Structure formats: structure tokens, C-alpha cells
TORKOLLUM-357971 format. One record per residue (C-alpha): residue in one letter; x, y, z. Coordinates in Angstrom, 2 decimals. Example, Ala and Ser with C-alpha at 12.3 -4.5 7.8 and 13.67 -1.06 7.14 Angstrom:
2
{pt "A",{12.30,-4.50,7.80}}
{pt "S",{13.67,-1.06,7.14}}
This chain:
251
{pt "T",{-0.50,10.75,-2.11}}
{pt "L",{2.85,9.36,-3.27}}
{pt "L",{5.08,6.91,-1.39}}
{pt "A",{8.52,6.11,-2.79}}
{pt "L",{10.22,2.94,-1.60}}
{pt "Q",{13.69,1.48,-1.91}}
{pt "E",{15.06,-2.03,-1.33}}
{pt "V",{11.84,-3.66,-2.51}}
{pt "E",{12.20,-7.44,-2.75}}
{pt "H",{9.42,-8.01,-5.27}}
{pt "E",{6.08,-6.59,-6.41}}
{pt "A",{3.99,-9.20,-4.59}}
{pt "L",{5.00,-7.70,-1.24}}
{pt "L",{3.87,-4.26,-2.40}}
{pt "L",{0.50,-5.63,-3.52}}
{pt "D",{0.12,-7.26,-0.09}}
{pt "L",{1.01,-3.95,1.56}}
{pt "A",{-1.50,-2.04,-0.57}}
{pt "A",{-4.19,-4.59,0.35}}
{pt "A",{-3.35,-4.32,4.07}}
{pt "L",{-3.61,-0.52,3.90}}
{pt "A",{-6.90,-0.48,2.00}}
{pt "E",{-9.13,-0.44,5.06}}
{pt "P",{-7.27,2.14,7.19}}
{pt "C",{-6.57,4.39,4.19}}
{pt "G",{-9.95,4.03,2.50}}
{pt "F",{-8.37,3.23,-0.88}}
{pt "T",{-5.96,0.75,-2.44}}
{pt "Y",{-2.60,2.14,-3.53}}
{pt "T",{-1.53,1.69,-7.13}}
{pt "V",{1.84,-0.11,-7.33}}
{pt "S",{4.47,1.05,-9.85}}
{pt "H",{7.49,-1.25,-9.98}}
{pt "R",{10.02,-2.72,-12.39}}
{pt "E",{12.62,-5.40,-11.70}}
{pt "T",{16.18,-4.05,-11.67}}
{pt "P",{19.48,-5.84,-12.32}}
{pt "D",{20.60,-5.27,-8.72}}
{pt "A",{22.78,-8.15,-7.55}}
{pt "R",{20.91,-8.32,-4.24}}
{pt "G",{17.51,-8.27,-5.90}}
{pt "I",{16.32,-4.98,-4.36}}
{pt "D",{14.36,-2.49,-6.43}}
{pt "N",{12.72,0.93,-6.33}}
{pt "A",{8.97,1.40,-6.39}}
{pt "L",{6.19,3.95,-6.05}}
{pt "L",{2.79,3.69,-4.39}}
{pt "S",{0.19,6.25,-5.44}}
{pt "D",{-3.33,7.20,-4.36}}
{pt "P",{-5.56,6.39,-7.36}}
{pt "R",{-8.16,8.92,-6.24}}
{pt "R",{-5.76,11.72,-7.16}}
{pt "V",{-3.04,10.10,-9.26}}
{pt "R",{-3.21,8.59,-12.73}}
{pt "I",{-0.12,6.63,-13.74}}
{pt "E",{0.66,6.97,-17.45}}
{pt "D",{4.04,5.25,-17.84}}
{pt "V",{6.64,3.42,-15.75}}
{pt "A",{10.19,2.69,-16.91}}
{pt "L",{13.75,2.18,-15.71}}
{pt "R",{16.29,4.76,-16.89}}
{pt "Q",{19.58,2.92,-17.31}}
{pt "T",{22.71,4.27,-18.96}}
{pt "C",{26.34,3.26,-19.46}}
{pt "S",{29.55,4.24,-17.67}}
{pt "P",{33.12,4.46,-18.99}}
{pt "A",{34.30,3.45,-15.49}}
{pt "P",{33.93,-0.15,-14.28}}
{pt "T",{30.78,-0.73,-12.23}}
{pt "A",{30.53,-4.55,-12.12}}
{pt "V",{26.86,-4.22,-13.07}}
{pt "A",{25.35,-6.78,-15.43}}
{pt "D",{22.17,-5.61,-17.15}}
{pt "P",{20.90,-7.48,-20.23}}
{pt "S",{18.40,-4.70,-20.97}}
{pt "I",{21.11,-2.37,-22.30}}
{pt "A",{23.92,-2.83,-24.82}}
{pt "C",{26.83,-0.63,-23.76}}
{pt "P",{29.63,0.43,-26.12}}
{pt "A",{32.91,-1.45,-25.92}}
{pt "G",{34.79,-0.59,-22.76}}
{pt "Q",{31.68,0.59,-20.90}}
{pt "Q",{29.36,-1.03,-18.35}}
{pt "P",{25.83,-0.28,-17.09}}
{pt "L",{25.96,2.55,-14.56}}
{pt "F",{23.10,1.62,-12.24}}
{pt "G",{22.53,-1.55,-10.30}}
{pt "R",{19.20,0.07,-9.42}}
{pt "P",{18.30,2.41,-12.29}}
{pt "P",{16.02,5.34,-11.48}}
{pt "L",{12.37,4.33,-11.71}}
{pt "Q",{10.79,6.98,-13.92}}
{pt "V",{7.05,7.38,-13.42}}
{pt "E",{4.94,9.64,-15.60}}
{pt "A",{1.81,10.63,-13.71}}
{pt "R",{-0.94,13.19,-13.40}}
{pt "I",{-1.86,14.46,-9.94}}
{pt "D",{-5.28,16.11,-10.01}}
{pt "G",{-4.68,16.49,-13.75}}
{pt "Q",{-1.24,18.13,-13.36}}
{pt "P",{1.58,16.30,-15.23}}
{pt "V",{4.38,15.19,-12.90}}
{pt "T",{7.52,13.16,-13.62}}
{pt "L",{9.03,11.23,-10.73}}
{pt "Y",{12.40,9.53,-10.42}}
{pt "V",{12.68,7.06,-7.55}}
{pt "N",{16.36,6.56,-6.75}}
{pt "H",{18.72,4.34,-4.80}}
{pt "F",{22.25,5.47,-5.60}}
{pt "K",{25.38,3.37,-5.19}}
{pt "S",{26.07,2.65,-1.51}}
{pt "K",{29.33,3.23,0.33}}
{pt "R",{29.54,-0.46,1.21}}
{pt "D",{32.82,-0.79,-0.75}}
{pt "G",{34.28,2.40,0.73}}
{pt "E",{33.29,6.05,0.32}}
{pt "I",{36.24,7.02,-1.88}}
{pt "D",{36.01,3.91,-4.06}}
{pt "T",{32.29,4.44,-4.72}}
{pt "D",{32.19,8.25,-4.95}}
{pt "L",{32.72,8.32,-8.72}}
{pt "E",{29.68,6.12,-9.37}}
{pt "R",{27.40,8.34,-7.29}}
{pt "I",{28.73,11.42,-9.08}}
{pt "Q",{28.08,9.81,-12.47}}
{pt "Q",{24.60,8.82,-11.34}}
{pt "A",{23.92,12.39,-10.21}}
{pt "V",{25.15,13.81,-13.53}}
{pt "Y",{22.84,11.47,-15.44}}
{pt "L",{19.81,12.21,-13.26}}
{pt "N",{20.45,15.94,-13.51}}
{pt "G",{20.66,15.55,-17.28}}
{pt "L",{17.24,13.90,-17.39}}
{pt "A",{15.83,16.88,-15.52}}
{pt "A",{17.67,19.36,-17.74}}
{pt "E",{16.08,17.85,-20.84}}
{pt "R",{12.59,18.21,-19.38}}
{pt "L",{13.15,21.72,-18.12}}
{pt "A",{14.60,22.82,-21.46}}
{pt "D",{11.27,21.89,-23.06}}
{pt "N",{9.19,23.31,-20.20}}
{pt "P",{10.84,25.39,-17.44}}
{pt "Q",{7.62,25.09,-15.39}}
{pt "A",{7.61,21.27,-15.44}}
{pt "W",{6.92,19.48,-12.18}}
{pt "L",{9.74,17.03,-11.48}}
{pt "I",{10.44,15.00,-8.33}}
{pt "A",{13.64,13.04,-7.71}}
{pt "L",{13.57,11.27,-4.38}}
{pt "G",{14.87,8.29,-2.49}}
{pt "D",{18.07,7.00,-0.90}}
{pt "F",{21.01,8.86,-2.45}}
{pt "N",{23.54,7.30,-0.06}}
{pt "D",{25.29,10.67,0.21}}
{pt "T",{24.92,13.77,2.36}}
{pt "E",{23.39,17.05,1.26}}
{pt "L",{26.86,18.67,0.98}}
{pt "S",{28.43,15.82,-1.01}}
{pt "P",{29.68,16.33,-4.59}}
{pt "A",{26.83,14.17,-5.94}}
{pt "L",{24.06,16.16,-4.22}}
{pt "A",{25.76,19.44,-5.08}}
{pt "L",{25.66,18.51,-8.78}}
{pt "L",{21.91,18.03,-8.44}}
{pt "T",{21.05,21.08,-6.33}}
{pt "D",{23.74,23.77,-6.68}}
{pt "P",{22.76,26.22,-9.45}}
{pt "A",{26.42,27.26,-9.81}}
{pt "Q",{27.19,23.66,-10.87}}
{pt "G",{24.14,23.38,-13.11}}
{pt "G",{21.96,21.63,-10.53}}
{pt "R",{18.33,21.56,-11.63}}
{pt "F",{16.66,20.66,-8.34}}
{pt "V",{15.76,22.27,-5.02}}
{pt "H",{16.55,20.12,-1.96}}
{pt "A",{13.21,20.33,-0.14}}
{pt "L",{14.52,18.80,3.10}}
{pt "R",{16.94,21.69,3.64}}
{pt "A",{13.96,23.63,5.02}}
{pt "I",{14.04,21.35,8.09}}
{pt "P",{15.97,22.72,11.10}}
{pt "A",{19.53,21.37,11.22}}
{pt "E",{19.03,19.52,14.50}}
{pt "Q",{16.19,17.51,12.94}}
{pt "R",{17.72,17.12,9.48}}
{pt "Y",{18.89,13.50,9.58}}
{pt "S",{17.52,10.23,8.24}}
{pt "Y",{20.21,7.63,8.97}}
{pt "N",{22.66,6.75,11.72}}
{pt "F",{26.05,5.35,10.77}}
{pt "G",{28.47,4.47,13.54}}
{pt "G",{26.72,6.82,15.93}}
{pt "V",{26.70,9.75,13.49}}
{pt "S",{23.28,10.99,12.37}}
{pt "E",{23.24,12.23,8.78}}
{pt "L",{20.88,13.03,5.94}}
{pt "I",{21.42,10.62,3.06}}
{pt "D",{17.85,10.59,1.77}}
{pt "A",{16.42,13.43,-0.26}}
{pt "I",{13.31,14.82,-1.90}}
{pt "L",{14.42,17.02,-4.79}}
{pt "L",{11.95,19.24,-6.65}}
{pt "S",{12.08,21.25,-9.83}}
{pt "P",{11.91,25.01,-9.12}}
{pt "A",{8.29,25.42,-10.21}}
{pt "L",{7.16,22.56,-7.98}}
{pt "A",{9.29,23.74,-5.05}}
{pt "D",{7.30,26.98,-5.10}}
{pt "E",{4.15,24.94,-4.43}}
{pt "M",{5.49,23.24,-1.27}}
{pt "S",{4.69,24.62,2.17}}
{pt "N",{6.48,22.27,4.56}}
{pt "A",{8.89,19.37,4.88}}
{pt "T",{9.51,16.93,7.70}}
{pt "I",{11.47,13.83,8.64}}
{pt "V",{9.64,11.41,10.94}}
{pt "H",{12.19,9.97,13.37}}
{pt "V",{10.67,6.55,13.97}}
{pt "N",{13.77,4.49,13.22}}
{pt "T",{17.17,6.11,13.72}}
{pt "D",{16.45,7.27,17.29}}
{pt "F",{15.70,3.74,18.49}}
{pt "P",{17.89,0.68,19.21}}
{pt "A",{18.98,-1.18,16.10}}
{pt "G",{18.27,-4.50,17.84}}
{pt "W",{14.55,-3.78,17.80}}
{pt "R",{14.49,-4.62,14.10}}
{pt "L",{14.91,-8.29,15.06}}
{pt "D",{11.66,-8.31,17.03}}
{pt "T",{8.98,-9.79,14.75}}
{pt "S",{6.32,-10.27,17.42}}
{pt "A",{2.87,-8.73,17.11}}
{pt "A",{3.54,-6.70,20.27}}
{pt "R",{6.78,-5.15,19.01}}
{pt "P",{7.14,-1.35,19.32}}
{pt "P",{6.24,0.47,16.07}}
{pt "Y",{9.83,1.65,15.59}}
{pt "R",{12.95,0.46,13.77}}
{pt "A",{10.97,-1.02,10.88}}
{pt "S",{13.80,0.37,8.73}}
{pt "D",{17.32,1.73,9.21}}
{pt "H",{16.18,4.98,7.54}}
{pt "D",{13.65,7.59,8.67}}
{pt "P",{10.88,8.54,6.21}}
{pt "A",{10.75,12.10,4.88}}
{pt "A",{7.81,14.00,3.45}}
{pt "V",{6.97,17.25,1.71}}
{pt "I",{3.54,18.82,1.92}}
{pt "P",{1.96,20.92,-0.84}}
{pt "G",{0.17,24.20,-0.32}}
{pt "R",{1.54,27.69,0.09}}
């Protein structure tokens, strides 16, 4: 019903993908996308099944940081001494699924490319901001359906994810992928270590509606070199360096 994507080059590729999936799926996905200020030109996006989902609004949720981020974003005017926080701001999508209002945040937090310690503060700030967006919605309606998902570039026990999911720290979300057995709970392999750095976070009312979660290991379990094979006969694995995760509704 909903497919969240990260590291999207541009919308034209998503429209091509939706067209290619039209015959096997029996419908054409609706594309929700906005260009971000990311220096590498990679964005977040959402594909939705128009038979069940009506998209009402799509926007980027940028904010400012008192710590240096080296992000340039002409869409926001930060106070003196501050810089834009997100290279890839959360993509906020207001939708109705079978008539039920749902707010989604598609995320791609700061990577550890420049070192885990040196980038930790940015991910923590990003988590605080995202949690604040949820807190505002839940203050107005504690039963609101909220979904925050994507590549958080941090493990489920990290300070950033704890701020989002630990009630003792004010976390507003339930980490749906924690229901997966520990031996299967990974989505990325770094230096031979399998870890979960992707997440599907749900507001409490929506978490009560979910019956199952899974991670489909079609990438991390296979040789990284396979990603270089672009032939038509290539194995259907290693299309990404991450494994896709899913949650399934129904009690």
C-alpha cells in the first residue's frame, strides 16, 4: 500500500518505476517527492496505491541547528549562528488510507560517513525534531495515526532511536521491527557486522493495529559484488545495500 524510498535521484525515475509496475501490480503507484538540498542529490519519496490512498499534502520539514552541519538550504532562513539541520529533510505526507487520516514522515538521517562520534549529535538533533513533530500531533489527538520510517543510519539501541521510542525519554513512537526475532532483525551489513539501521516507527494507536513485521533479506545476505551486474540475467538480489522491511495491518 505504501512504499517509502531513500536515495532517490529524481522523480522521473520513480514515474518510470510506477509505470513498469503497473501491469504486474494492476495499478499505477502515486509518486510523492520533493527535491532536497542534499549535496549528493539524493532524496526521500513515497509510492502509494491510489486505490486505497488519497494524498492530501506533501512537504519537506526542515529546521535549523545551533551546531554546524555544512548544509546549504535556500528554502529556510536560519537565525544568525545556526545552519539547516537536514541535508535530507523528512518528507511529510498527509494521506487518507481507506478514509483514515495518516501522517507519514519518510526519513534519511545523517550517515556515519564522517565518523560515528562526529555525526552522532546531528542524528540526535534530527531525532529530537522528528519526535517533536509527533508530539505536536499527539497532543491534539492521542489516537492519531503517525508513521516515521526510512534509513535512520543508527541502531535500535542508539541514543537517537531511544529518543524516538523510549517512553522514559519522551519517545512518541513504537519500533515495529522489534517484534522480529533477534536473529532476523538486521537490514544492513557494515564490515561483516549485520545490524538494524532502518526502522518503521508507529504512533501507539497505529501500533495496536499492526499484526506482523518482517525484513526481507534479499540484499545483505548476498555478495556485494553482485550489485555491479547489470545484465538481464542477473540474480534478483543485491539491488540495494539495505534490506526492505514491512509491517502488516490487521490484528
